[in-house]
C-alpha positions in Angstrom: -14.8 -87.8 92.7 -15.2 -87.1 96.4 -12.9 -89.0 98.7 -13.4 -91.0 101.9 -15.0 -90.3 104.3 -17.5 -88.2 102.3 -17.8 -91.0 99.7 -18.3 -94.5 101.0 -19.0 -97.1 98.2 -20.1 -99.6 100.7 -23.3 -97.6 101.4 -24.7 -99.1 98.1 -23.6 -102.6 98.9 -25.2 -103.0 102.3 -28.3 -104.9 101.4 -29.6 -107.0 98.5 -32.1 -104.4 97.6 -29.4 -101.6 97.4 -27.1 -103.9 95.3 -29.9 -104.6 92.9 -30.8 -101.0 92.6 -27.4 -99.9 91.3 -26.5 -103.1 89.4 -24.9 -102.2 86.1 -25.2 -105.4 84.1 -28.2 -107.6 84.2 -28.5 -111.2 82.8 -31.9 -112.5 81.9 -33.3 -115.6 80.1 -33.9 -113.3 77.1 -30.1 -113.0 76.8 -29.6 -116.7 76.3 -29.5 -119.2 73.3 -29.8 -123.0 74.1 -27.6 -125.3 72.0 -29.1 -128.8 71.3 -27.7 -132.0 69.7 -30.3 -133.7 67.6 -30.1 -137.3 66.5 -32.3 -139.9 64.8 -34.7 -142.4 66.4 -37.5 -142.0 68.9 -37.4 -141.5 72.7 -33.6 -141.1 72.6 -31.8 -139.3 75.4 -28.1 -140.1 75.2 -26.1 -138.4 78.0 -22.8 -136.7 76.9 -20.3 -138.0 79.4 -18.0 -135.0 79.5 -20.9 -132.5 79.7 -23.2 -133.2 82.7 -26.8 -132.3 81.9 -26.3 -132.3 78.2 -27.8 -135.1 76.0 -28.1 -136.1 72.4 -31.8 -136.3 71.7 -34.2 -137.5 69.1 -36.6 -134.9 67.6 -39.5 -135.9 69.9 -37.4 -135.4 73.0 -35.8 -132.3 71.5 -39.3 -130.8 71.3 -39.8 -131.3 74.9 -36.5 -129.4 75.6 -37.5 -126.7 73.2 -40.9 -126.3 74.9 -39.2 -126.2 78.3 -36.8 -123.5 77.1 -39.5 -121.4 75.5 -41.6 -121.6 78.7 -38.7 -120.3 80.7 -38.3 -117.3 78.5 -35.3 -118.5 76.3 -36.0 -117.0 72.8 -33.8 -119.2 70.6 -32.1 -122.6 70.2 -29.1 -123.5 68.2 -29.2 -126.9 66.5 -26.4 -129.4 65.8 -27.0 -132.5 63.9 -25.8 -136.0 64.8 -26.5 -138.1 61.7 -26.5 -141.8 61.0 -24.6 -141.4 57.7 -21.3 -139.7 57.1 -19.1 -139.4 54.1 -16.0 -137.5 52.9 -18.0 -134.5 51.7 -20.6 -134.3 54.5 -23.6 -134.8 52.2 -26.1 -135.5 54.9 -25.6 -132.0 56.1 -27.1 -130.5 53.0 -29.7 -133.1 52.4 -33.2 -131.6 52.6 -34.2 -134.7 54.6 -31.4 -134.4 57.0 -31.7 -134.6 60.7 -31.3 -130.8 61.4 -33.7 -130.0 58.5 -36.3 -132.4 60.0 -35.7 -130.9 63.5 -36.3 -127.3 62.1 -39.6 -128.3 60.5 -40.8 -130.0 63.7 -40.0 -127.0 65.9 -41.6 -124.5 63.5 -44.7 -126.7 63.4 -45.0 -127.2 67.2 -43.4 -124.0 68.6 -43.4 -121.4 65.8 -42.5 -118.5 68.1 -39.2 -120.1 69.2 -36.2 -118.8 67.1 -34.3 -121.6 65.4 -30.7 -121.0 64.6 -28.8 -123.7 62.6 -25.1 -124.5 62.7 -23.8 -124.4 59.2 -20.7 -126.6 59.0 -19.7 -130.0 57.7 -17.6 -131.4 60.6 -20.6 -133.3 62.1 -21.3 -134.9 58.8 -17.9 -135.8 57.4 -16.2 -139.2 58.0 -12.9 -137.5 58.7 -14.3 -134.9 61.2 -13.0 -131.8 59.4 -15.1 -128.9 58.4 -14.8 -129.3 54.7 -13.7 -131.2 51.7 -10.2 -132.7 52.0 -7.6 -132.7 49.3 -4.0 -133.7 50.0 -4.8 -133.8 53.8 -5.9 -130.1 53.6 -9.4 -128.5 53.7 -10.1 -127.1 50.3 -11.6 -123.7 51.0 -13.4 -122.8 47.8 -14.9 -126.3 47.3 -16.1 -126.3 50.8 -17.8 -122.9 50.7 -19.9 -124.1 47.8 -21.3 -127.0 50.0 -21.8 -124.6 53.0 -24.0 -122.5 50.7 -26.0 -125.6 49.8 -26.3 -126.5 53.5 -27.5 -122.9 54.5 -30.1 -123.0 51.7 -31.3 -126.4 52.9 -31.7 -125.0 56.4 -33.6 -122.0 55.1 -35.9 -124.0 53.0 -36.7 -126.1 56.1 -37.7 -122.9 58.0 -34.6 -121.9 60.0 -34.9 -118.4 61.3 -31.2 -117.8 61.3 -28.2 -119.7 59.7 -24.9 -119.7 61.5 -21.8 -120.7 59.6 -19.2 -122.0 62.0 -16.5 -123.4 59.6 -14.1 -120.4 59.3 -13.6 -120.8 55.6 -12.6 -117.6 53.7 -15.4 -116.0 51.7 -18.2 -118.3 53.0 -20.4 -115.4 54.3 -20.6 -113.6 50.9 -21.4 -116.8 49.0 -24.0 -117.9 51.5 -25.7 -114.4 51.4 -25.7 -114.5 47.6 -27.2 -118.0 47.6 -29.9 -117.1 50.0 -30.8 -114.0 48.2 -30.9 -115.7 44.8 -33.3 -118.3 46.2 -35.6 -115.7 47.7 -34.4 -115.9 51.3 -33.4 -112.3 51.5 -34.9 -112.0 55.0 -32.9 -114.8 56.5 -30.2 -113.4 58.7 -26.7 -114.8 59.0 -25.0 -115.2 62.4 -21.3 -115.4 61.4 -18.9 -117.3 63.7 -16.4 -114.5 62.8 -13.8 -114.9 65.5 -13.6 -118.6 66.2 -10.4 -119.7 67.8 -8.5 -123.0 67.6 -9.2 -123.7 71.3 -8.5 -126.5 73.7 -12.0 -125.8 75.2 -13.9 -127.6 72.4 -13.1 -131.1 73.5 -16.4 -132.0 75.1 -18.3 -130.7 72.2 -16.6 -133.1 69.8 -18.0 -135.9 71.9 -21.4 -134.5 71.8 -21.4 -133.8 68.1 -19.2 -136.8 67.1 -16.9 -134.3 65.2 -13.4 -135.2 66.4 -10.9 -134.9 63.4 -9.6 -138.2 62.3 -6.2 -136.7 61.5 -4.4 -133.4 62.2 -6.3 -130.5 63.8 -8.1 -127.4 62.8 -5.5 -124.8 63.4 -5.2 -124.3 59.6 -8.5 -122.7 59.4 -9.5 -121.7 63.0 -7.8 -118.7 64.5 -4.6 -118.5 66.6 -5.6 -117.8 70.2 -2.9 -115.1 70.3 -4.4 -112.9 67.7 -6.8 -110.1 68.7 -6.2 -107.8 65.8 -6.8 -110.6 63.4 -10.1 -111.3 65.1 -11.2 -107.7 64.2 -10.2 -108.2 60.6 -12.2 -111.4 60.4 -15.2 -109.7 61.9 -15.1 -106.7 59.5 -14.7 -109.1 56.5 -17.8 -111.0 57.5 -19.8 -107.8 58.0 -18.7 -106.6 54.6 -19.8 -109.9 53.1 -23.3 -109.5 54.6 -23.2 -110.9 58.2 -26.1 -109.6 60.3 -24.6 -110.7 63.6 -21.1 -111.7 64.6 -19.8 -114.3 67.1 -16.8 -114.7 69.3 -16.0 -118.3 70.4 -14.9 -119.3 73.0 -16.1 -116.7 75.5 -14.4 -116.7 78.8 -10.9 -116.9 77.5 -11.7 -114.1 75.0 -13.6 -111.5 76.9 -11.1 -108.9 75.6 -12.1 -109.8 72.0 -15.7 -109.6 72.8 -15.2 -106.1 74.1 -13.1 -105.0 71.2 -15.6 -106.4 68.6 -18.5 -104.7 70.2 -16.7 -101.4 70.6 -15.4 -101.5 67.0 -18.5 -102.5 65.2 -21.6 -101.7 67.2 -23.1 -104.9 65.6 -25.0 -107.5 67.5 -22.4 -109.7 69.2 -23.1 -113.3 70.2 -20.6 -115.1 72.4 -20.4 -118.9 72.9 -19.7 -120.3 76.4 -18.3 -123.4 75.0 -18.3 -127.0 76.1 -15.0 -127.0 77.8 -15.8 -123.8 79.8 -19.1 -125.3 80.9 -17.5 -128.7 81.7 -14.8 -127.2 83.8 -17.2 -125.4 86.1 -19.6 -128.5 86.3 -16.6 -130.8 87.2 -15.4 -128.4 89.9 -18.9 -128.2 91.3 -19.2 -131.9 91.3 -16.1 -132.1 93.4 -17.5 -129.5 95.8 -14.7 -127.0 94.8 -17.2 -124.4 93.5 -20.8 -123.5 93.9 -22.3 -124.4 90.5 -25.0 -121.8 90.5 -22.9 -118.9 91.6 -19.9 -119.8 89.5 -22.0 -120.3 86.3 -23.9 -117.2 86.9 -20.8 -115.2 87.4 -19.2 -116.6 84.3 -22.2 -115.8 82.1 -22.5 -112.3 83.6 -18.9 -111.6 82.8 -19.6 -112.4 79.1 -22.6 -110.0 79.1 -20.5 -107.3 80.9 -17.8 -107.7 78.3 -20.2 -106.7 75.5 -22.0 -109.8 74.4 -25.6 -109.1 73.5 -26.6 -112.8 73.5 -24.8 -115.8 75.0 -25.0 -119.4 73.8 -24.9 -121.5 76.9 -25.5 -125.2 77.9 -26.6 -123.9 81.3 -29.3 -121.6 79.8 -32.3 -123.5 81.3 -30.8 -123.9 84.7 -30.0 -120.1 84.8 -33.5 -119.3 83.6 -35.0 -121.4 86.4 -33.2 -119.1 89.0 -35.6 -116.3 87.8 -38.7 -118.3 88.7 
């Protein structure tokens, strides 16, 4: 490279137009996926206290949010269910008349072009808040994956465009792929939560989804935050079992993992800017410590720069409005 004074990097930073001309990473509404929490009833909008701007909504209100997202250029939503009924095996999660299944049908009827991704996990539907069936205070892996396959099939029958298992049970991608194929859903892609870490940044989500464990924690099945090599092993296992896309969750504390996964696999990589990462910026902005728009945009841009092809973000609509 030439040296100063022949080379002056500041030449290309002098104006907004010059900075835009040489910008290496661009974030657009098409890069975003909006998560939504769907509950029963009508005209329900219940704010989530720890997540400013996020609400549990009934299906009629959810459709308003979906239409808004689609009109802003956001191509996909990710649905989480907040059911009325919970039991020890999460049976409302794989009920064909469940809340997510009903929400999927409503979206595909009203806004068929909007991609619908469904979270496949039992934690929102179990009375104990864990992601599977409990035996001797432990989640039974093999019994749980059978129920997850039933849940994924139920979502596919309802019209889900993509199913996204988030449970971190061993072998669930292979069993879900086999179940989908056996029932004729060979074209339904799987977005695997492949590298999902046991993170402190999930706290606000558990309020939103009503999924706080009633005992213990999830470190026995979610990943140790210290392990990057293990993340790659998990990703490759899911790819071998039939995952079409892979996810890293959380995002900001795991930018190195996003980069490694993208470089190692070349597969479509989704990153989840999780509830705690979102809430931390929103709280700082509310106190006047950060500029909300600049901080959130910078955080999401860093995730894209690290290698994520798509980003799940609670701030998706606010960011999309900055492009108006």
